[in-house]
C-alpha positions as CSV (number, residue, x, y, z in Angstrom):
1,M,18.8,36.6,-16.1
2,M,15.2,37.8,-16.5
3,L,13.3,36.8,-13.4
4,Q,9.5,37.4,-13.0
5,S,8.8,36.6,-9.3
6,P,9.9,38.6,-6.3
7,S,11.2,35.5,-4.6
8,A,13.5,34.7,-7.6
9,A,14.7,38.3,-7.6
10,S,15.5,38.1,-3.9
11,M,17.4,34.9,-4.5
12,L,19.4,36.6,-7.3
13,S,20.2,39.4,-4.9
14,S,21.5,36.9,-2.3
15,A,23.6,35.3,-5.0
16,R,25.2,38.7,-5.7
17,Q,26.0,39.1,-1.9
18,C,27.6,35.6,-1.9
19,A,29.6,36.4,-5.0
20,S,30.7,39.7,-3.6
21,Y,32.0,37.9,-0.5
22,I,33.9,35.3,-2.6
23,K,35.6,38.2,-4.5
24,K,37.2,39.3,-1.3
25,H,39.4,36.2,-1.2
26,A,42.3,35.0,-3.4
27,S,41.6,31.3,-3.2
28,A,38.9,28.8,-2.5
29,L,38.3,25.2,-1.7
30,V,35.1,23.9,-3.5
31,V,33.5,21.0,-1.7
32,S,30.7,19.2,-3.6
33,H,28.6,16.0,-3.6
34,I,29.4,12.9,-5.7
35,D,26.3,12.8,-8.0
36,A,25.6,14.4,-11.3
37,D,24.2,17.5,-9.7
38,G,27.2,17.8,-7.4
39,L,29.7,17.3,-10.2
40,T,28.1,19.9,-12.5
41,S,27.8,22.3,-9.5
42,A,31.5,21.9,-8.8
43,A,32.4,22.4,-12.5
44,I,30.2,25.5,-12.8
45,M,31.8,27.0,-9.7
46,G,35.3,25.9,-10.9
47,K,34.9,27.5,-14.3
48,A,33.5,30.7,-12.8
49,L,36.4,31.0,-10.4
50,E,38.9,30.2,-13.1
51,R,37.5,32.8,-15.4
52,A,37.5,35.4,-12.6
53,G,41.2,34.6,-11.9
54,F,40.9,32.8,-8.6
55,E,43.0,29.9,-7.3
56,Y,40.8,27.0,-6.4
57,R,40.8,23.3,-5.6
58,I,37.8,20.9,-5.8
59,R,37.0,18.1,-3.3
60,F,34.2,15.6,-3.4
61,V,32.5,13.9,-0.4
62,K,29.9,11.1,-0.3
63,Q,28.3,12.6,2.8
64,L,29.0,15.9,4.5
65,D,29.4,14.9,8.2
66,L,31.4,16.1,11.2
67,K,34.3,13.8,10.2
68,S,34.6,15.2,6.6
69,L,34.1,18.8,7.9
70,T,36.9,18.3,10.5
71,E,39.2,17.1,7.7
72,I,38.4,20.2,5.7
73,A,38.9,22.5,8.7
74,D,42.3,20.9,9.3
75,Q,43.5,22.0,5.9
76,N,42.8,25.6,7.1
77,P,41.4,26.9,3.7
78,E,41.0,30.6,3.1
79,L,37.5,30.1,1.9
80,V,35.3,27.0,1.4
81,V,32.5,27.1,-1.2
82,F,30.0,24.3,-0.6
83,T,28.0,23.3,-3.7
84,D,25.1,20.9,-3.7
85,L,25.5,20.3,0.0
86,G,26.1,22.2,3.3
87,S,22.6,23.5,4.1
88,G,22.0,20.5,6.5
89,M,25.3,21.0,8.4
90,I,25.3,24.7,9.1
91,D,25.7,24.3,12.9
92,A,28.8,22.1,12.4
93,I,30.3,24.5,9.8
94,R,29.9,27.4,12.3
95,S,31.2,25.4,15.2
96,L,34.4,24.6,13.3
97,K,34.7,28.3,12.4
98,L,34.9,27.5,8.7
99,N,34.9,30.6,6.5
100,A,32.2,29.4,4.1
101,V,29.8,30.2,1.3
102,I,27.0,27.6,0.8
103,S,25.3,27.0,-2.5
104,D,22.7,24.3,-2.0
105,H,19.1,23.3,-2.7
106,H,18.5,20.7,0.1
107,Q,16.3,21.7,3.0
108,P,18.3,24.1,5.3
109,R,18.9,23.5,9.0
110,G,20.2,26.6,10.7
111,K,21.3,30.1,9.6
112,H,24.4,31.2,7.8
113,E,25.3,34.7,6.5
114,Y,26.5,33.6,3.0
115,H,24.0,30.9,2.2
116,L,22.2,30.6,-1.2
117,N,19.3,28.2,-1.0
118,P,16.0,28.3,-2.8
119,H,14.0,27.2,0.2
120,L,15.0,30.4,2.0
121,F,13.0,32.3,-0.7
122,G,9.9,29.9,-0.8
123,I,11.2,28.1,-3.9
124,N,11.1,24.3,-4.1
125,G,14.6,22.9,-4.2
126,A,13.3,19.5,-5.3
127,T,11.5,20.6,-8.5
128,E,12.2,24.2,-9.4
129,I,16.0,24.4,-9.1
130,S,18.9,22.0,-8.4
131,G,22.3,22.5,-6.7
132,S,23.9,23.2,-10.1
133,G,21.1,25.7,-10.9
134,T,21.7,27.5,-7.6
135,T,25.5,27.5,-8.3
136,Y,24.7,28.8,-11.8
137,F,23.1,31.8,-10.1
138,M,26.2,32.4,-8.1
139,A,28.4,31.9,-11.1
140,G,26.4,34.5,-13.0
141,A,26.9,37.0,-10.2
142,L,30.6,36.3,-10.4
143,G,30.6,37.5,-14.0
144,G,28.3,36.3,-16.8
145,N,28.8,32.6,-17.4
146,E,25.5,32.2,-19.3
147,D,27.1,29.5,-21.4
148,L,27.2,27.2,-18.3
149,A,23.4,26.9,-18.5
150,D,23.9,23.5,-20.2
151,L,25.8,22.1,-17.2
152,A,23.1,23.5,-14.9
153,V,20.4,21.6,-17.0
154,V,22.4,18.4,-16.9
155,G,22.6,18.7,-13.1
156,A,18.8,19.3,-12.8
157,V,18.0,16.3,-15.1
158,G,20.5,14.2,-13.1
159,D,18.5,15.2,-10.0
160,L,15.3,14.1,-11.8
161,Q,13.8,17.6,-11.5
162,H,12.0,17.2,-14.9
163,V,10.1,14.1,-13.9
164,R,7.1,15.4,-11.9
165,H,5.9,17.7,-14.7
166,G,7.5,15.9,-17.6
167,Q,9.6,19.0,-18.1
168,L,11.8,21.5,-16.2
169,I,9.8,24.2,-14.4
170,G,10.5,27.3,-12.3
171,L,14.0,28.6,-12.2
172,N,15.2,25.5,-14.0
173,R,13.0,26.8,-16.9
174,S,14.6,30.2,-16.7
175,I,18.1,28.7,-16.9
176,L,17.0,26.5,-19.8
177,E,15.6,29.4,-21.8
178,E,18.8,31.4,-21.1
179,G,20.8,28.4,-22.5
180,V,18.5,28.4,-25.6
181,K,19.2,32.1,-26.2
182,K,22.9,31.5,-25.7
183,G,22.7,28.7,-28.4
184,V,24.0,25.9,-26.1
185,L,20.6,24.1,-25.5
186,H,17.6,22.8,-27.4
187,Y,14.5,21.0,-26.0
188,E,11.7,19.0,-27.5
189,K,9.3,16.1,-26.6
190,D,10.7,12.6,-27.2
191,L,11.2,9.1,-25.8
192,L,12.8,9.3,-22.3
193,L,14.6,5.9,-22.4
194,F,18.3,6.0,-21.9
195,G,20.7,5.8,-24.8
196,K,18.9,7.5,-27.7
197,Q,22.1,9.2,-28.9
198,T,24.5,6.3,-28.6
199,R,22.9,2.9,-28.4
200,P,21.3,0.4,-30.8
201,I,17.6,0.7,-30.3
202,F,17.2,-2.8,-28.7
203,K,19.7,-1.7,-26.0
204,L,17.2,1.0,-24.9
205,L,14.7,-1.7,-24.0
206,Q,17.3,-4.2,-22.6
207,Y,18.6,-1.6,-20.1
208,S,15.3,0.1,-19.4
209,S,14.9,0.6,-15.7
210,D,12.3,3.3,-15.5
211,P,9.9,1.8,-16.2
212,Y,11.1,-1.7,-15.6
213,L,9.8,-3.8,-18.5
214,P,9.0,-7.3,-17.2
215,G,10.4,-10.0,-19.5
216,I,12.3,-7.5,-21.5
217,T,14.6,-5.5,-19.2
218,G,17.9,-7.4,-18.8
219,S,17.3,-9.6,-21.9
220,E,18.9,-8.8,-25.3
221,D,17.0,-11.5,-27.1
222,A,13.6,-10.4,-25.7
223,S,14.3,-6.8,-26.6
224,I,15.2,-7.7,-30.2
225,E,12.1,-9.9,-30.5
226,F,9.9,-7.1,-29.3
227,L,11.2,-4.8,-32.0
228,K,10.9,-7.5,-34.7
229,K,7.3,-8.2,-33.7
230,I,6.3,-4.6,-34.5
231,G,8.2,-4.6,-37.8
232,I,11.4,-2.7,-36.7
233,R,14.4,-4.5,-38.1
234,Q,18.1,-3.9,-38.4
235,H,19.7,-2.4,-41.5
236,G,22.1,-4.8,-42.9
237,E,24.1,-6.3,-40.0
238,K,23.6,-3.3,-37.7
239,W,20.8,-2.0,-35.5
240,R,20.2,1.7,-35.8
241,R,20.2,4.2,-32.9
242,W,17.0,6.1,-31.9
243,I,18.4,9.3,-33.5
244,D,18.7,7.4,-36.9
245,L,15.0,6.3,-37.0
246,E,12.3,7.9,-39.1
247,T,9.5,9.8,-37.2
248,G,7.0,7.1,-38.1
249,E,9.2,4.3,-36.7
250,K,9.7,6.3,-33.4
251,Q,5.9,6.7,-33.1
252,Q,5.4,3.0,-33.7
253,I,7.9,2.0,-31.0
254,V,6.4,4.4,-28.4
255,S,2.9,3.2,-29.2
256,A,3.9,-0.5,-28.8
257,L,5.8,0.3,-25.5
258,M,2.8,2.0,-24.0
259,Q,0.6,-0.9,-25.0
260,F,3.1,-3.4,-23.5
261,C,3.2,-1.4,-20.2
262,L,-0.6,-1.3,-20.0
263,S,-0.9,-5.1,-20.5
264,A,1.9,-5.7,-18.0
265,G,0.0,-3.8,-15.3
266,I,2.7,-1.1,-15.0
267,Q,1.4,2.0,-13.1
268,A,0.2,4.9,-15.1
269,S,2.8,7.3,-13.7
270,S,5.6,5.1,-14.9
271,I,4.0,4.8,-18.4
272,Q,3.7,8.6,-18.6
273,R,7.4,8.8,-18.0
274,L,8.1,7.1,-21.3
275,V,7.7,10.4,-23.2
276,G,8.6,13.8,-22.0
277,E,10.8,16.8,-22.7
278,V,14.4,16.0,-23.6
279,Y,17.4,18.4,-23.6
280,T,20.1,18.5,-26.2
281,L,23.5,20.2,-25.7
282,L,24.2,21.9,-29.0
283,S,27.9,22.4,-28.3
284,E,28.5,18.6,-28.1
285,R,28.9,16.2,-31.0
286,E,25.8,14.3,-32.1
287,G,25.9,10.6,-31.2
288,T,28.0,11.0,-28.1
289,E,27.1,10.4,-24.4
290,V,27.3,14.2,-23.7
291,R,24.9,15.4,-26.4
292,D,21.7,14.4,-24.4
293,A,21.3,15.8,-20.8
294,S,20.0,12.5,-19.4
295,E,22.8,10.5,-20.9
296,Y,25.3,13.1,-19.7
297,S,24.0,13.0,-16.2
298,T,24.1,9.2,-16.1
299,L,27.7,9.3,-17.4
300,L,28.6,11.6,-14.5
301,N,26.9,9.3,-12.0
302,A,28.9,6.4,-13.4
303,T,32.2,8.2,-12.5
304,A,31.7,9.8,-9.1
305,R,29.6,7.0,-7.6
306,Y,32.4,4.6,-8.4
307,D,35.2,6.7,-6.7
308,H,36.2,8.5,-9.9
309,A,34.8,11.9,-9.4
310,D,38.0,13.4,-10.9
311,I,37.1,11.8,-14.2
312,G,33.5,13.1,-14.2
313,L,34.8,16.6,-13.3
314,A,37.3,16.5,-16.1
315,V,34.5,15.7,-18.6
316,C,32.4,18.6,-17.2
317,M,35.4,20.9,-17.6
318,G,35.7,20.0,-21.3
319,D,38.0,16.9,-21.5
320,R,36.8,14.9,-24.5
321,G,39.9,12.7,-24.7
322,G,41.2,10.2,-22.1
323,S,38.9,11.1,-19.3
324,F,35.8,11.0,-21.6
325,E,36.8,7.5,-22.8
326,E,37.3,6.3,-19.2
327,A,33.9,7.7,-18.2
328,C,32.2,5.9,-21.1
329,A,33.8,2.6,-19.9
330,L,32.5,3.2,-16.4
331,L,29.1,4.0,-17.8
332,N,28.7,0.5,-19.3
333,D,29.4,-1.1,-16.0
334,H,27.1,1.3,-14.2
335,R,24.1,0.4,-16.4
336,K,24.7,-3.3,-15.8
337,N,25.0,-2.7,-12.1
338,L,21.6,-0.9,-12.0
339,V,19.8,-3.7,-13.9
340,E,21.5,-6.3,-11.6
341,G,20.4,-4.3,-8.6
342,L,16.8,-4.1,-9.8
343,N,16.7,-7.8,-10.5
344,L,18.1,-8.5,-7.0
345,V,15.3,-6.4,-5.3
346,K,12.7,-8.0,-7.6
347,E,13.8,-11.5,-6.5
348,K,14.1,-10.6,-2.7
349,G,11.0,-8.4,-2.6
350,L,10.2,-5.5,-0.4
351,V,9.5,-5.8,3.3
352,R,6.4,-3.9,4.3
353,M,5.8,-2.0,7.5
354,E,2.8,0.2,8.4
355,N,4.0,3.4,6.7
356,L,7.0,2.3,4.5
357,Q,8.5,-0.6,2.6
358,Y,12.2,-1.4,2.5
359,F,14.9,-3.7,1.2
360,D,18.4,-4.4,2.6
361,S,20.9,-5.0,-0.1
362,G,23.8,-5.7,2.3
363,N,27.0,-5.6,0.2
364,K,25.2,-6.7,-3.0
365,I,24.4,-3.1,-4.2
366,R,27.0,-0.4,-3.9
367,E,26.0,2.3,-1.4
368,T,26.5,5.1,-3.9
369,I,23.9,3.7,-6.3
370,V,21.4,2.1,-3.9
371,G,19.3,5.3,-4.0
372,I,19.0,5.1,-7.8
373,V,17.9,1.5,-7.5
374,A,15.3,2.4,-4.9
375,G,13.9,5.0,-7.2
376,M,13.6,2.6,-10.0
377,C,11.9,0.0,-7.9
378,S,8.6,2.0,-8.0
379,S,7.9,0.6,-11.5
380,F,7.3,-2.9,-10.1
381,A,6.5,-2.3,-6.3
382,N,3.2,-3.9,-5.5
383,N,2.3,-1.1,-3.1
384,K,2.5,2.4,-4.5
385,E,1.1,4.0,-1.4
386,L,4.3,3.6,0.7
387,P,7.8,5.2,0.2
388,I,10.7,2.9,-0.5
389,I,13.6,2.8,1.9
390,A,16.9,1.1,0.9
391,F,19.9,0.0,3.0
392,A,23.4,-0.8,1.8
393,D,26.6,-1.6,3.8
394,S,29.0,1.3,4.2
395,D,32.3,1.9,5.9
396,G,31.5,2.2,9.6
397,G,27.8,1.8,9.3
398,V,24.8,1.6,6.9
399,K,23.8,4.0,4.1
400,V,20.1,4.7,3.9
401,S,18.4,6.0,0.8
402,S,14.7,6.8,0.4
403,R,12.3,7.6,-2.4
404,G,8.7,8.7,-2.3
405,N,6.2,9.9,-4.9
406,Y,4.3,13.1,-5.5
407,D,1.0,11.7,-4.3
408,L,2.6,11.0,-0.9
409,V,4.2,14.4,-0.8
410,R,0.7,16.0,-1.4
411,R,-0.5,14.0,1.6
412,G,2.2,15.4,3.8
413,L,5.3,13.2,3.3
414,N,8.6,14.9,3.8
415,L,11.3,12.3,3.7
416,G,14.1,14.9,4.4
417,E,12.6,15.8,7.7
418,A,11.5,12.2,8.6
419,I,14.8,10.6,7.8
420,G,16.7,13.4,9.5
421,E,14.7,13.0,12.7
422,A,15.0,9.1,12.7
423,A,18.7,9.2,12.0
424,K,19.4,11.7,14.7
425,A,17.4,9.5,17.2
426,V,19.9,6.6,16.6
427,G,23.1,8.6,16.5
428,G,23.3,9.0,12.7
429,T,22.9,12.0,10.3
430,G,20.5,12.5,7.5
431,G,18.3,14.8,5.4
432,G,17.4,15.8,1.9
433,H,14.2,16.6,0.0
434,D,10.5,15.9,0.6
435,I,10.5,13.2,-2.1
436,A,14.0,11.8,-1.7
437,A,16.5,11.7,1.2
438,G,19.4,9.8,2.7
439,A,21.2,9.0,5.9
440,F,24.2,7.2,7.5
441,I,23.4,5.3,10.7
442,P,25.2,2.8,13.0
443,R,24.9,-0.8,11.7
444,E,23.3,-2.0,15.0
445,A,20.7,0.7,15.0
446,K,18.9,-0.3,11.8
447,D,15.8,-1.9,13.4
448,E,15.4,1.1,15.8
449,F,15.8,3.5,12.9
450,L,13.1,1.7,10.9
451,R,10.7,1.9,13.8
452,A,11.4,5.6,14.3
453,L,11.1,6.4,10.6
454,D,7.9,4.4,10.3
455,R,6.4,6.5,13.1
456,A,7.7,9.8,11.6
457,I,6.3,9.0,8.2
458,G,3.0,7.9,9.6
459,G,2.7,11.1,11.6
460,Q,3.3,13.2,8.4
461,I,0.8,11.4,6.2
462,R,-1.9,11.1,8.8
463,G,-1.3,14.5,10.3
């Protein structure tokens, strides 16, 4: 990989050290997170280990905590490779004497010898490289594997690392360009709504969640009516997909959508996210859910976040048969659940505190997708100056997810630090990025946690 900056070169050197240590072992347990970035990270590491002749197993966890780490330690693995997690639990990993390599992009807490994390080299792990990108570095050091750049880009897009600038930047960009050279990736500017490869065009509007289109999102009739009003009609008895439209028709729809958003009072940042850079996986068949990086990442979220990480992993590893069909079925349910979750929050509203706003979904929104819903709420939240905190019931406690925006980050917001501090104060665990973070806390501690988090965020923004 051609790297320009000294910090990136130093990170590559660290990746080589980690890879060299992995090569001293005969087998490894790969432990990863249950989102798209975690799945692609695990698949990249799995493929790299397989190609290098290692024995390996893969395990997924919702949250890396002392309980899950103890279960891993009880298995007495020769080597554990943590991907897309681990950096926030270094003290526990060391105390359990786990022989571990960590490949992560979340804010690190503690020191570990074999630890690959962009933050250690002054590189932003929220916008410049994801967990799958970090693991791609390590896979490259294990022996080439440039063809896995497409999975790394899917992970970065699943982590929304292209959103802030409308395109991938930093080391993500280097990985993208490497994939283009390898012939596995292509990029261009296009509409960002979900489903361009696979869905009839009215479905793009019906299931639009970012931005949320008032009066259209969730309604098939209103979506069709919108298209008919601007002169876009079905051909025969079928509606075409986005990829079937002429360039002029695409421009017409984009223009009408922007005008609609303006008249509906949707914030400018959400409108700007209608169009941006899109990433095509050239090795995948056109018109399938894995041809577009955004659709692919959503497909993966629809598996792991519903307790079927094995299905998502199989798709990443190349299964285009039974596992792929099961993943597509889960995807349909996932999109419906997101829209229902959005409508629930819209009806209940957000509770405002001095420095944050929150909603408590109880058991109405699944804990594994409540963070996605929180991120989508920004398109209709009345107050854009406050981060959104979301609660969902979880086994043994409450799952907390949080989402900020880049204006708040520029003012000092760091949700990873704030939520970690507040969770620790009430006997929970938490961490993440400056713009998005999560935690698990005891159920009875929610009010105390909110007060602590409100103080922490206030101190950051005003400090």
